[in-house]
N, C-alpha and C positions, 0 to 999 in steps of 0.2 A: 303108476299108484295110480288108483281111480277113486280113491277115496282117505281120507285122512287118517291118521292111525288112532289107536283105542286110549295109549296114554300121551302125556304132553311133549314134548321133547324142548330140548332149550329154548329153541329160538321159536316159539311157536307165533301164531298171529293173531294180535287183537284187531277185530274189525269195530268199529264205533262208527255208528250211522242208524237212523232212523226207520220205520217202517217199511222204506222203500224199496224196491226191486233194485235197486242199484248196492244197497248191503246184500242182496241174495248173489248178486251178479259176484261181486268180490269174494264172498265164501265160497263161492262154487268153485271159479276159476284157482282161489289156495286149496280147498279141499280135492279137488283132481287131481292134483301134483301131490297130495299125500301130506299135505302140511295142515295139523291141529288146528282149526279158527275157535279162539274164544270172541264170544259176539257182546259189546256192548250196547243195548240197544236204549237208544233215547225214547221209544215209543212204548204204551202201552202194549200192543203188538206186532205184525207184521210178517213178511214174506219170512227173514231170516231165521229165527226160530225153530224152525220146523225143519228144515235144511238137514239128510244128513249129515253134512258135512261138519256141521256147528258142534265143537266139544262141548261146551257151556254157554250162557246167558247171564249175564247180567244187566240188570235196570238202571237202568240213570233219568233223569230230566235233563231239559235242555239248559238249563244255567249254566253257566262257566266254569262256577266251581265245582259243582255238582258232576259234572264229564270228567273233571280232573282227579277227585276223590274216588269215582268210579274206577281211572285206570289204577290210581295208586290202590287199590284193592284188591284189583286183578293182576296186579305186579309182585302185592305181598302174600296173596294166598295160593299162587301159581307158580313162584321163583322165576330162576332162568331170564333172559334179556328178553324180549319178546319185539317182533316188527308190529310197528302200528301202522294201519289202511283207516285214513276216514272217510266217510263217504257222504258226510254230507256239510253244508258251511258249515253250521255250529260247531259241529267238533273241530274242524281244520283250524278253526276261528279261534277256539278257546283252549285248547292244547299251544298252539304258538303263542298265544299270550304268555302260555308260562314255560317255556323253552328252556330255560336255565333251569330250571326244577326239575324239569323230565328228561333231558339232553342223555344222562348220562344211565339214567335207568332203564332207558330202551332204544330202540332204533326210530326215531321220530323223524317223520314228513315235516314239511313246513318253509316257512321264509324266515325263520331263526328271530320270532320274537318282532316282525314287520309287517305283522296281517292285516292289523291297521292302516298301512298306508298301501299297500299294492293289491290288496282285495277291496279298496277302494277302486270302482273301475274307472274312475277318471285319471286315477294316478297310473294304473295297468294301461290305458291307451295311448298315455305318453311316454311309458317304459318301453309300449311295443311300436312306437311309429320311431323312434330315437335307436332301435334296435333294427328297424330297415322294415317294417309292416308298414301297408298302406291301411290307413285306419280315418272312418269319417269324422268330422267335427265333432268333437265332444267338450261338454261342459256341464258344470255343478251351478243349479241356482236353490236359494232358500225358499220353502213354500210359504213366502210372506205378500204383502200387497203388491208387491212391484214383482210378482213370479209372471204373471202373465203378459205384462209388458218386455219382462224379459226372454220370456219364449218368443214375442214377436219379431222383437231386434234379432233372435239368434235365426231365424228363417224357418219355413213351410219348406218340405214335409218334415218332419222329426218324430226324434220315437221317446218315450219318455219311461224311466226307470229306476227303480231304487239306485241307491248308490251303491250298497253294499248288499247282496241277496240276503244276505241273516237279517236287514231291518225290512224286509218285505216279501211279497210274494211274487211269483211270477205273472199270476193272472191280473197282476195289476199293472201289467205294461199295456201302454197305451201309443197308438199312433196317430200322430198328428197332422191330416195336409189342409187343417184351415182354423179358424177363432171358433169356428160352432166345434170342432173335435177338443180344443185345447178348454172350451167352455164345460164341457163334459168332464175332460181328464182333471179339471183342478179342482170339481166337485167332488171325484171320485177320493183324491190324495187327502181332501181335506175330511170328508168323512170318514176315511178309512180305520179299522180299530187298529192299524199299526204305526198310527200316530207320527206319519213322514213331517219331519222339520226341511229337508232337501231334497230335491227330484236329480237325477241326473237327466242330461237333454242331449240328446244325438241326433247327426244330419240323418234324417233317413234315405238310406239309397236306394233307387229306383231304377227300372229299367226294361229294353223288352227280355231280358231270359234273367234269371235268377235262379239260385240253387245255393244252398248251406251246404256248408262241409263241415266233418268232426275228424277232429285224429285226437286220438290219445294215446299216452306215452309215459315216460318216467324220466326222470332225470336223478343220477345218483352222483356226488357232490364229486367235484373234480376230473367225473368222465363226459363225454362225447352225450349227448341227451340221446334217447332210446326212443324212436317214433317211427313204424312201419304201416303200410297200408293210408287208404283214404275212404273216410264213410262218406256217403253221396245221398241225404237224405231226399226221399224221393214223396214223403206224406211227414206232416207233422202234427201235432193236435194241441191246444187250438192252432188254427193258421196260420200263421206270419208271426206268432209269439210263442208258440209251444216246445213239446219235449216233442224229440226223432219217434215216431210211430211206426215207419216204415222206409227200410233203407237201403244202401247195399255197401262192403266193406269191398273195395277194390287196391289191385296191389300197389299200383304205382301213384306217388305222391306227386302231382303236378302243380299246385298252388302257394308253395311256397316254398324256400330254403331251409334247412334241416339249420344251418350255420346261424339264420336269425333268429330262430327259433331259440338256438342254443344261447345267444349272445343278449336274448330276451331275460331268458332264464339265469343265468351267470350273474346280471346287472342287478337283478330282486335278490339272490342269494336262495333262489328255491331249490329244495328235493324232495323228490316223492312224485307221486302219480299225478300227472292232469289230463285238463280236457282241453282243446284246444279248436275253436269256432272260428270258421272264415265262410262270409258269403262273397258269393262270384256273381257279379255283375254286370254282364256285357262283355266276360272276360276275363273283369280286372277282380281280381281278390281281393277283400277288405276283411282284416282283424277286429273280430265283436269281443274276442273273451275270451278267458282263460279261467277256467275254474282251475282252483290251487288243491285239487284232489281228486279223488277216483272218480271218473263221470260213467252216468249210468249203461251208455252203450259200450265198457269196455269189454262186458263180457261176449259182447259178438265178435270183436278183435282176441279173445282167448280162442274163440272157437273158428276164426279165419287162419289161426296161425299164431297169434303173435298175444302171448298171455302176461298181459302187462305188469297184474301184481306178484307174477312169479318171477317174472324178470327183475323187477326191483328188487324184491325178499333175496334175491340170490346176489344182486348188486350188494348192497350194504353189507351183508358176508363175506366179500369178497370172493363171490363164484361167478363165472361167466357162462350162460348158458347157450352162447353162440349167438348167431346171426338167425332174425325168425323169416319164416318163408308164406305168405300171405297167398290163399286161394278165396276167389270170387265166393264171398259170402252175403246171402240176405238174409237180415233179422226186422222184427216183427215184435215192437210191445202191444202183445195181444189186448189189453186192458184199455189203451189209449186208440189204441187204430179202430177198433168195434165203434167207438163213438163217429166215426165218417159215416157208415152205415146208417148210426141212428140219425145223422144230420142230412142225411140222402144226398152227400159229398159223391158217395159211390156206392153202388147196388152193391145187394148181400154174395149175387154171384161172383163179382169180381172179387168180393173180398174174400170169399173161400177160394177163390182160384190163388188169390195170393199167400193165402194160408197154406197152400197146396206147393207151393214157390220157396216158402221161406225153411231156410235154415237153423238159424236158433232163435227163440222165441226168449222175452224176458223173464218170464214166470213158470210157461210150460216146459217142463224137463223129463224126458221119460224115466230117468234114472236118476231123477230127485224130486218127484211126483207128490211129495206132501203139502210143499208152498203151493202148490195149484191146487192142489184138493183142498185145503183149509179154506183159501180162498175163495172158491167156486165149491164144486161135489166133486164126489167121483164120479158121478154121471156126466159132468161136464169133460173130467179127465179123461173119460173113455172114450167120448165124441172126438177131441182133439186127436187123441192117437190115431184114431180110425183115419179120420180129415189128413192129418198132417202128414209129412215124412218122415220126420224125428222124433 
């Protein structure tokens, strides 16, 4: 089946996310397998609402109780026992805080009420290190009068970021090589509308050769972690602290052991979809973080042969979809990657050449074209259909 059914089934899917193409990728991965999707959108608009695979859309604010109330409304109005998928940290955090209330009404991913503990990146890194990952030195400091001295004692170079993703923005991540960088970062955090009270500091690993790796997968309680293939970032935007904009999914997993990842997930008690980031520096793989939710790159894995949402959907229902076979797949986030042309990091000709090499885009999709048309227009959609090979 290549699209969702016209009517709901007992175990329909509920995707909870915001405007981002992360939500859209989830909807497409499930819908292409014939699973009807109800979408709870935490934003006013976005890509997912106009997907051909979205059965119905509900709207919610981003506050915790609003998200929980929206899910309860979906369950009450549509009956059945849905399988839940979270596409943003706000949704993952909010539902996990209400785990006991929700666990019998739906198939719920999460940390079983421990999101506050393990979505904290310092605790996350400790759990990863104990499981066997190599982890950069990590600490947390309050944004007070002692903050700058604490960072100096920690040592340069370092990277500063929100302790929890829901406490700040990715664009606020700061790399500090010296006291001048630290002064600028301190000023940014103090003046930020996010009202930071604490900041995570982590050793900034540098070397002659660096590459970021991402791994999408899923964990069903009591079963071995499911992870296939390895995404190698070729470009990200913004560079060094941004999201994947151009990358390739390859078959072999070469930079961590599955049993180490499984041990970590067992220790923290996680079940659901995840997105793992590993930084390879001069041949040494460093654990950076794991997102306890669907990652934006998951749809690329779907096209490569590992449909992570579909595998987990079947797993919680007691069904087995068998082993997944990965084919090398090039992906592009066309919205973000075009910024490299604007910033003159690459030429327009290089970018167009890479568009031709791309197997899957994050927004453009010939079989589900309305999200791209709504974001741009039908003329741009037509141009993409001519330029790209998919």
